[in-house]
C-alpha positions as CSV (number, residue, x, y, z in Angstrom):
1,L,-56.4,-106.2,45.5
2,P,-59.3,-106.2,47.3
3,R,-61.1,-109.1,48.9
4,P,-64.6,-109.6,48.4
5,W,-65.1,-110.8,52.2
6,L,-62.9,-107.8,53.3
7,L,-64.9,-104.9,51.5
8,P,-67.8,-104.6,54.1
9,Q,-65.7,-104.5,57.6
10,M,-62.8,-101.9,57.2
11,S,-63.5,-99.9,60.0
12,R,-62.6,-100.8,63.8
13,S,-64.9,-100.2,66.9
14,S,-64.1,-99.0,69.8
15,C,-66.2,-100.4,72.6
16,W,-65.0,-104.1,73.1
17,L,-65.4,-106.4,76.1
18,V,-62.5,-108.7,77.2
19,P,-63.1,-112.1,77.9
20,A,-62.9,-113.0,81.6
21,L,-61.2,-116.6,80.8
22,L,-59.2,-118.3,77.7
23,L,-61.9,-120.5,76.7
24,G,-60.3,-124.5,76.7
25,C,-57.0,-123.5,77.9
26,C,-57.5,-124.0,81.8
27,S,-58.8,-126.6,84.0
28,V,-61.5,-125.5,85.9
29,V,-62.3,-128.7,89.2
30,G,-65.8,-130.0,88.6
31,A,-66.3,-128.6,85.1
32,E,-68.3,-130.6,82.8
33,D,-69.2,-130.9,78.7
34,F,-72.8,-131.0,77.7
35,F,-73.5,-131.8,74.5
36,L,-76.5,-130.2,72.0
37,T,-77.1,-131.4,68.6
38,I,-79.9,-129.2,66.2
39,G,-80.5,-131.8,63.4
40,G,-83.0,-132.6,60.6
41,G,-84.9,-130.8,58.5
42,Y,-88.2,-128.7,58.0
43,S,-90.3,-131.0,56.7
44,P,-90.3,-135.0,55.3
45,S,-89.3,-133.5,51.8
46,G,-86.5,-131.5,53.5
47,N,-85.4,-134.1,55.7
48,Q,-82.5,-136.1,53.7
49,A,-81.1,-139.2,55.2
50,S,-77.3,-137.8,55.3
51,L,-78.9,-135.3,58.2
52,E,-79.7,-138.4,60.5
53,N,-76.4,-139.9,59.5
54,N,-74.5,-137.1,60.6
55,V,-75.7,-137.0,63.8
56,L,-75.4,-140.6,63.9
57,F,-71.6,-140.4,63.0
58,A,-70.8,-137.2,65.6
59,Q,-72.2,-139.5,68.2
60,R,-70.3,-142.6,67.8
61,A,-67.3,-140.3,66.6
62,L,-67.7,-138.1,70.2
63,G,-68.5,-141.7,72.2
64,E,-65.0,-143.1,70.9
65,Q,-63.3,-140.1,72.4
66,G,-65.0,-141.2,75.9
67,V,-66.3,-137.0,76.2
68,L,-70.5,-138.0,75.9
69,G,-71.4,-138.3,79.3
70,Q,-75.1,-137.6,80.9
71,H,-75.2,-134.3,79.3
72,N,-76.0,-134.9,75.7
73,D,-79.4,-133.6,73.9
74,I,-80.1,-134.6,70.6
75,F,-83.3,-132.5,69.4
76,F,-84.4,-134.0,65.5
77,S,-86.6,-133.0,63.0
78,D,-89.7,-134.6,64.1
79,G,-88.8,-135.7,67.7
80,D,-89.8,-138.9,68.7
81,A,-93.3,-138.7,66.7
82,V,-94.6,-141.8,65.1
83,G,-94.5,-141.0,61.1
84,K,-92.4,-141.2,58.0
85,D,-90.4,-138.4,58.7
86,L,-87.1,-139.1,56.4
87,Q,-86.2,-138.8,53.1
88,V,-83.9,-141.9,51.6
89,M,-82.6,-142.5,48.6
90,D,-81.2,-145.9,47.8
91,P,-80.5,-146.6,43.7
92,S,-78.9,-149.9,44.0
93,S,-82.5,-150.9,45.3
94,V,-83.7,-150.2,41.8
95,P,-82.9,-152.9,39.5
96,K,-79.9,-152.2,36.8
97,A,-81.8,-152.1,34.1
98,N,-84.5,-150.1,35.5
99,R,-81.4,-147.2,36.7
100,L,-80.3,-147.4,32.8
101,M,-83.3,-147.4,31.3
102,A,-84.2,-144.0,33.6
103,E,-80.5,-142.5,32.6
104,F,-80.9,-143.0,29.2
105,F,-84.6,-142.6,28.1
106,G,-86.5,-140.8,31.1
107,S,-85.1,-139.2,34.3
108,G,-83.1,-140.2,36.9
109,N,-85.1,-137.9,39.1
110,D,-85.9,-139.7,42.6
111,L,-85.4,-143.0,41.3
112,G,-85.0,-145.5,44.5
113,L,-86.6,-142.6,46.7
114,S,-88.8,-143.5,49.8
115,Y,-89.7,-142.5,53.1
116,R,-89.7,-143.7,56.5
117,N,-89.3,-142.5,60.0
118,H,-85.8,-141.9,61.3
119,H,-83.6,-143.9,63.4
120,I,-81.8,-141.7,66.0
121,P,-82.0,-142.9,70.0
122,N,-83.1,-140.9,72.5
123,V,-83.5,-137.8,70.7
124,K,-85.2,-135.5,73.4
125,G,-87.6,-133.8,71.0
126,S,-88.2,-132.4,67.6
127,T,-86.3,-129.0,66.4
128,E,-89.2,-126.5,66.6
129,P,-87.6,-123.4,68.3
130,D,-89.7,-123.5,71.6
131,N,-88.2,-126.6,72.1
132,I,-84.3,-125.4,71.8
133,R,-85.7,-122.4,73.7
134,K,-87.2,-124.6,76.5
135,W,-83.8,-126.5,76.8
136,F,-81.5,-123.6,77.3
137,R,-84.6,-122.6,79.9
138,G,-83.9,-125.9,81.5
139,V,-81.2,-127.8,81.5
140,G,-79.0,-124.9,80.4
141,Q,-79.3,-123.1,83.8
142,T,-78.0,-126.5,85.4
143,M,-74.9,-125.7,83.8
144,K,-72.3,-123.4,86.1
145,S,-68.9,-121.4,85.3
146,G,-66.6,-123.5,83.6
147,D,-68.9,-125.9,81.9
148,R,-68.3,-126.1,78.3
149,L,-71.4,-126.4,75.8
150,Y,-70.6,-128.0,72.8
151,V,-73.5,-126.5,70.0
152,Y,-73.5,-128.9,66.6
153,V,-76.0,-128.2,64.1
154,T,-76.8,-130.7,61.0
155,A,-79.9,-129.1,58.9
156,H,-80.7,-126.8,56.3
157,G,-80.3,-122.8,56.5
158,S,-81.8,-119.5,54.8
159,R,-80.1,-115.9,53.8
160,S,-81.3,-113.2,56.2
161,S,-84.9,-111.8,54.9
162,D,-83.5,-108.6,56.3
163,R,-81.1,-106.8,53.7
164,Q,-80.3,-104.5,56.1
165,S,-79.0,-107.2,58.6
166,P,-77.2,-110.1,56.0
167,Y,-75.3,-111.9,59.0
168,D,-78.9,-112.7,60.5
169,T,-79.5,-115.6,59.0
170,T,-81.0,-119.0,60.2
171,I,-81.1,-122.4,61.3
172,A,-84.4,-124.3,59.5
173,T,-86.1,-126.1,61.8
174,W,-89.1,-128.5,62.1
175,N,-92.8,-127.5,60.9
176,N,-91.1,-124.8,58.8
177,S,-90.1,-123.0,61.6
178,A,-86.6,-121.2,61.7
179,I,-83.5,-119.6,64.8
180,R,-82.3,-116.9,63.4
181,M,-78.5,-116.1,64.5
182,T,-79.6,-113.3,66.8
183,E,-82.4,-115.1,68.8
184,F,-79.6,-118.0,68.7
185,V,-77.4,-115.3,70.5
186,E,-80.4,-114.7,72.9
187,M,-80.4,-118.5,74.0
188,L,-76.5,-118.4,74.7
189,D,-77.1,-114.9,76.6
190,G,-79.5,-116.1,79.3
191,L,-76.6,-119.0,80.0
192,P,-75.2,-119.3,83.2
193,Q,-71.9,-116.5,83.6
194,G,-68.7,-118.4,82.7
195,V,-70.1,-121.0,80.6
196,D,-67.8,-121.5,77.5
197,V,-69.6,-122.5,74.0
198,V,-67.7,-124.1,71.2
199,A,-70.2,-124.5,68.0
200,I,-70.0,-126.6,64.5
201,M,-72.5,-125.6,62.3
202,V,-73.1,-127.0,59.0
203,Q,-75.9,-125.6,57.6
204,C,-76.2,-123.2,54.3
205,H,-75.2,-119.7,55.2
206,A,-73.7,-120.8,58.6
207,G,-71.3,-118.0,58.3
208,G,-73.6,-116.1,59.8
209,F,-73.6,-117.5,62.9
210,A,-70.0,-116.6,62.9
211,R,-71.2,-113.0,64.4
212,F,-72.5,-114.8,67.2
213,I,-69.0,-114.0,69.2
214,F,-70.2,-110.5,69.2
215,E,-72.8,-109.2,71.5
216,E,-76.5,-109.5,70.2
217,G,-74.4,-110.6,67.0
218,D,-73.6,-107.1,66.4
219,P,-69.5,-106.3,66.2
220,D,-70.5,-103.1,66.6
221,K,-71.8,-103.4,70.1
222,G,-68.4,-105.3,70.8
223,L,-67.2,-108.8,71.9
224,S,-69.5,-110.9,74.2
225,D,-68.7,-111.7,77.6
226,Q,-69.1,-115.2,77.2
227,N,-66.5,-117.1,75.5
228,R,-67.9,-118.5,72.5
229,I,-65.9,-120.0,69.3
230,G,-67.3,-121.5,66.3
231,F,-66.4,-123.6,63.3
232,F,-68.8,-123.1,59.9
233,A,-69.1,-124.8,57.1
234,T,-69.6,-122.2,54.9
235,V,-69.7,-118.1,54.6
236,H,-73.3,-116.1,55.5
237,D,-73.6,-115.7,51.8
238,R,-73.6,-119.2,50.3
239,P,-74.9,-122.6,50.5
240,A,-73.2,-125.5,51.9
241,S,-72.7,-129.2,50.4
242,G,-73.5,-132.3,52.0
243,C,-78.0,-132.6,52.1
244,T,-78.4,-135.9,50.5
245,P,-81.2,-138.8,50.2
246,E,-78.4,-140.8,49.3
247,V,-78.0,-143.8,52.0
248,D,-74.4,-144.6,51.0
249,E,-72.2,-142.6,53.4
250,A,-69.2,-143.3,51.3
251,S,-70.6,-140.5,48.9
252,Y,-70.9,-138.3,51.6
253,V,-68.6,-134.5,51.5
254,E,-69.8,-132.2,53.9
255,Y,-67.8,-129.8,56.4
256,S,-68.8,-132.4,59.8
257,T,-67.5,-135.3,57.8
258,Y,-63.5,-134.6,57.7
259,F,-64.1,-132.2,61.0
260,W,-65.2,-135.4,63.3
261,A,-63.0,-137.9,61.5
262,A,-60.4,-135.4,62.5
263,L,-61.0,-135.4,66.0
264,S,-61.8,-139.1,66.5
265,G,-59.1,-140.7,64.0
266,R,-62.0,-142.2,61.8
267,N,-64.0,-141.8,58.9
268,R,-67.3,-142.4,58.5
269,S,-66.6,-146.3,57.0
270,G,-64.7,-146.7,60.5
271,R,-61.0,-146.6,58.9
272,L,-58.4,-145.1,60.5
273,I,-56.7,-141.7,59.0
274,E,-53.7,-139.9,59.8
275,R,-54.6,-137.5,62.6
276,P,-53.9,-134.1,61.5
277,D,-51.6,-133.3,64.7
278,Y,-49.9,-130.1,62.5
279,N,-48.0,-129.0,65.6
280,G,-46.9,-132.1,66.6
281,D,-48.3,-132.4,70.3
282,G,-50.1,-135.5,70.3
283,V,-53.9,-133.9,70.6
284,V,-55.4,-132.6,67.3
285,S,-57.1,-129.4,68.3
286,F,-60.3,-127.9,66.8
287,D,-58.3,-125.7,64.7
288,E,-56.1,-128.3,63.6
289,A,-59.9,-130.4,62.5
290,H,-60.9,-127.1,60.6
291,A,-57.6,-127.0,58.9
292,Y,-58.0,-130.6,57.6
293,T,-61.6,-129.9,56.5
294,V,-60.2,-126.8,54.7
295,I,-57.2,-129.0,52.6
296,T,-59.3,-132.3,52.2
297,A,-62.8,-131.7,51.6
298,D,-63.7,-131.5,48.2
299,T,-67.0,-129.8,48.4
300,I,-68.4,-125.9,47.5
301,D,-67.5,-124.9,51.1
302,L,-65.9,-121.9,51.6
303,P,-65.0,-122.7,55.7
304,V,-65.3,-119.8,58.4
305,M,-64.2,-119.8,61.9
306,S,-64.5,-117.5,64.6
307,S,-60.7,-115.6,64.5
308,G,-61.2,-115.2,61.0
309,E,-64.4,-113.2,61.6
310,F,-62.7,-111.4,63.9
311,L,-59.9,-110.2,61.8
312,S,-62.3,-109.2,59.0
313,I,-64.0,-106.6,61.2
314,H,-60.8,-105.9,63.6
315,S,-57.8,-105.5,61.0
316,F,-57.6,-104.7,57.5
317,F,-55.2,-103.8,54.5
318,D,-54.1,-100.3,54.5
319,E,-51.1,-99.4,51.5
320,D,-50.7,-96.4,52.6
321,D,-49.5,-97.5,56.0
322,P,-46.2,-98.8,55.2
323,K,-46.0,-100.7,58.6
324,L,-49.0,-102.7,57.7
325,L,-48.6,-105.7,55.2
326,R,-50.6,-105.9,51.9
327,N,-52.9,-108.2,50.7
328,D,-50.0,-109.1,47.5
329,E,-46.9,-110.3,50.0
330,S,-44.8,-113.1,49.0
331,Y,-45.7,-116.3,50.2
332,A,-42.9,-117.0,52.1
333,L,-43.3,-114.0,54.3
334,I,-46.8,-115.4,54.5
335,L,-45.6,-118.8,55.4
336,G,-43.4,-117.7,57.8
337,L,-46.1,-116.1,59.8
338,A,-48.5,-118.7,59.5
339,T,-49.6,-120.9,62.5
340,H,-48.5,-124.8,62.3
341,S,-52.6,-125.0,61.1
342,Q,-52.0,-122.4,58.4
343,R,-48.9,-123.5,57.2
344,A,-50.2,-126.7,56.7
345,I,-53.4,-125.1,54.6
346,L,-50.9,-123.4,52.5
347,E,-48.9,-126.1,51.6
348,G,-51.6,-128.7,51.3
349,L,-53.5,-126.5,48.9
350,S,-50.6,-125.3,47.0
351,E,-49.8,-129.0,46.1
352,Q,-53.5,-129.6,45.3
353,L,-54.0,-126.7,43.1
354,E,-49.8,-127.2,41.8
355,L,-49.3,-123.3,43.1
356,T,-45.5,-122.7,42.8
357,G,-43.4,-119.4,43.2
358,D,-43.2,-116.5,45.7
359,Q,-46.3,-114.4,43.8
360,R,-49.0,-117.6,44.0
361,I,-50.7,-116.1,46.8
362,T,-51.9,-113.1,44.2
363,E,-52.0,-115.6,41.1
364,A,-54.5,-117.7,43.3
365,W,-56.3,-114.6,44.0
366,K,-56.4,-113.7,40.0
367,T,-57.4,-117.0,39.1
368,T,-60.5,-116.8,41.0
369,Q,-60.9,-113.3,39.8
370,S,-60.8,-114.4,35.7
371,D,-62.9,-117.6,36.6
372,Q,-65.5,-115.3,37.7
373,N,-65.3,-112.6,34.2
374,R,-65.1,-115.8,32.4
375,G,-68.8,-116.8,33.7
376,S,-70.3,-113.4,33.1
377,T,-69.5,-113.1,29.7
378,R,-70.2,-116.1,28.6
379,R,-73.4,-116.2,27.0
380,R,-74.6,-119.7,26.1
381,R,-73.1,-122.5,27.8
382,R,-72.1,-125.9,25.6
383,S,-73.0,-129.4,26.7
384,P,-70.4,-131.3,28.4
385,P,-69.1,-134.0,26.4
386,E,-70.6,-136.5,28.2
387,E,-74.3,-135.5,27.3
388,G,-72.8,-136.1,23.2
389,L,-71.8,-139.6,24.1
390,R,-75.6,-140.6,26.0
391,R,-77.6,-138.8,23.3
392,R,-75.2,-141.3,20.7
393,I,-75.9,-144.3,22.9
394,T,-79.5,-143.7,23.3
395,R,-79.7,-143.4,18.7
396,D,-78.0,-146.6,18.8
397,L,-80.0,-148.2,21.0
398,E,-83.3,-146.7,19.5
399,R,-82.4,-148.0,16.0
400,K,-81.9,-151.7,17.6
401,W,-85.5,-151.5,19.2
402,P,-87.5,-148.6,18.0
403,E,-89.9,-149.5,20.4
404,L,-88.2,-147.4,23.4
405,A,-89.4,-144.2,21.9
406,N,-91.4,-145.5,24.1
407,V,-90.7,-147.0,27.9
408,L,-94.7,-148.2,28.2
409,N,-94.3,-150.1,24.9
410,P,-94.7,-153.7,25.8
411,V,-91.0,-154.4,24.2
412,S,-89.7,-151.6,26.8
413,I,-91.5,-153.6,29.4
414,E,-89.6,-156.6,28.2
415,L,-86.4,-155.1,28.5
416,L,-86.8,-154.2,32.0
417,T,-88.1,-157.6,32.9
418,S,-87.5,-160.4,31.1
419,R,-84.9,-159.5,28.6
420,Q,-83.3,-157.1,31.2
421,D,-79.6,-158.8,30.8
422,E,-80.3,-158.0,27.0
423,F,-81.1,-154.6,27.6
424,V,-77.9,-154.2,29.9
425,E,-75.3,-155.8,27.6
426,A,-76.6,-153.9,25.0
427,I,-75.5,-150.4,26.7
428,E,-72.1,-151.8,28.7
429,D,-71.0,-153.1,25.3
430,H,-71.4,-150.0,23.0
431,P,-68.1,-148.4,22.3
432,D,-69.1,-145.4,23.9
433,Y,-70.4,-146.5,27.1
434,T,-66.7,-146.6,29.1
435,R,-66.0,-143.2,28.2
436,Y,-69.2,-141.9,28.7
437,R,-68.5,-143.1,32.2
438,E,-65.1,-142.0,32.7
439,L,-66.2,-138.2,31.4
440,L,-69.5,-138.3,33.8
441,D,-67.2,-139.1,36.9
442,E,-65.1,-136.5,35.9
443,S,-67.7,-134.0,35.8
444,E,-68.7,-134.5,39.0
445,T,-66.1,-133.1,40.6
446,D,-66.5,-129.7,39.0
447,Q,-65.0,-125.9,38.4
448,A,-66.7,-124.6,41.4
449,K,-64.7,-126.9,43.8
450,T,-62.0,-126.0,42.0
451,K,-62.1,-122.6,42.3
452,V,-63.1,-122.6,46.1
453,K,-60.3,-124.1,47.0
454,Y,-57.9,-121.0,45.5
455,E,-60.4,-118.7,48.0
456,R,-59.8,-120.8,50.2
457,F,-56.2,-120.8,50.0
458,V,-55.9,-116.5,49.3
459,R,-58.5,-116.3,52.8
460,I,-56.6,-118.1,54.7
461,A,-53.3,-116.3,53.7
462,D,-55.2,-113.1,54.1
463,N,-55.7,-114.2,57.9
464,V,-52.3,-114.5,58.2
465,A,-51.5,-111.0,57.3
466,L,-54.3,-109.9,58.9
467,A,-53.2,-111.4,62.1
468,E,-50.0,-109.5,61.7
469,N,-51.6,-106.5,61.1
470,L,-54.1,-106.5,64.2
471,R,-50.3,-107.0,66.3
472,R,-48.6,-103.8,64.1
473,L,-51.8,-101.5,64.6
474,G,-51.0,-102.5,68.2
475,D,-54.2,-101.8,70.2
476,E,-54.0,-104.4,73.0
477,K,-57.1,-105.1,73.8
478,L,-57.6,-106.3,70.5
479,I,-55.0,-108.5,70.8
480,S,-55.9,-109.7,74.0
481,Q,-59.0,-110.7,72.6
482,F,-58.2,-112.1,69.6
483,N,-55.1,-114.2,71.3
484,A,-57.8,-115.6,73.5
485,I,-60.5,-116.8,70.2
486,V,-57.0,-118.6,69.5
487,A,-56.5,-120.2,72.1
488,A,-59.9,-121.3,72.7
489,E,-59.3,-122.7,68.9
490,N,-56.6,-124.8,70.1
491,G,-58.7,-126.7,72.5
492,S,-59.6,-129.7,72.4
493,L,-62.3,-132.6,73.2
494,K,-60.3,-134.1,75.6
495,Q,-58.6,-131.6,77.1
496,R,-60.6,-131.5,80.3
497,T,-60.4,-135.1,81.1
498,E,-56.6,-134.8,80.6
499,E,-55.6,-131.9,82.6
């Protein structure tokens, strides 16, 4: 049962460098943390309010943990330039009658849309690549061995433009520019020796940057001698969820919403959450925050972290080798080999997806395949049931007010102004309106979000088996490298201050 994310990586390279330090697992006297945020869009029309709010939420979460010091630099959209660079949309600012008129007799697209200047304080500059390079040549050079650099990217991203290098994806930066994964690796390479890197990236196609752990971003050239780990919203060939001009943060569902909440213990609304301390050591690690996100985020994302990327290159399944695990092993066996975080994911997603039995991993994989097959053979997609109810409500309103055939008719204008209460009441009292709203809410949790949870489940199960296979293959250098990455992923924000 081949997995699509494993097919291109079936061979192992023999040229590898062993990391000099286990990132995050030992204290260095006088070591400091540096925070670099790259956020915003490539132009005003691509610079949504959620990107601004992501930066503000991350700053609040990190500040509450007491880890933000003097080394905290933010690059966002056009920097401190005066002008309307941020796209915002607040439908609640539009009268209810207008919203309903648009919904049933026009279009709700861009309803309540406006532009303003961003509200992020103390921005260092725009996200144009030259500014980021200058930061690495300037602030980056003041770092010393043992320091740790956090890079948070909340922006847009694109596929690689080179079919021969599909993992060379991009971060979209201001003025329609971009930073490729390999360019970002060059910037990291310029840091002083011994600097550790932790990246949290939530742009579309962020998984391409998971290759930054390798020399020049190329697995064939071995692991970089700079200690790097990363947590990425999704794989290299998929978009990520989350970019929206909506101002209501309660509606945001994207990777860093859950990641920062897990580390800080509070969600965007400021409410306390049950902290995902899966191993019970009293500290939420980066790995546990990632696991919490995989379990909790109701999105289209298929999250990735460095250890999984390493395994996809250096471990494999081989049905002809009896000492290696297969990718259709029993659930009990996989669960017994899983880490605390992996166990939490497997059990949490099993409950959500109502997966039971010892063959649930294979069944979950089959579900992802059958969904794909049904999608490819369906010739014509039926209209969703809520659309039929919407049309029925619209027809009944037009029978009551034939003038609604043209929303600029004087009667239509009256229904939006002096008679708006009458118009709203007619819609909300329609016998199909309540059911229409129920179906509309249900359709927002679409099949793609359910399908990707099966994919997350299978991917984690595969990673458990691949980690065991790596150990059974017996290459001590690769095992040491993998263990170093895992140890770094088990680090935490407060590790330095508590040691």
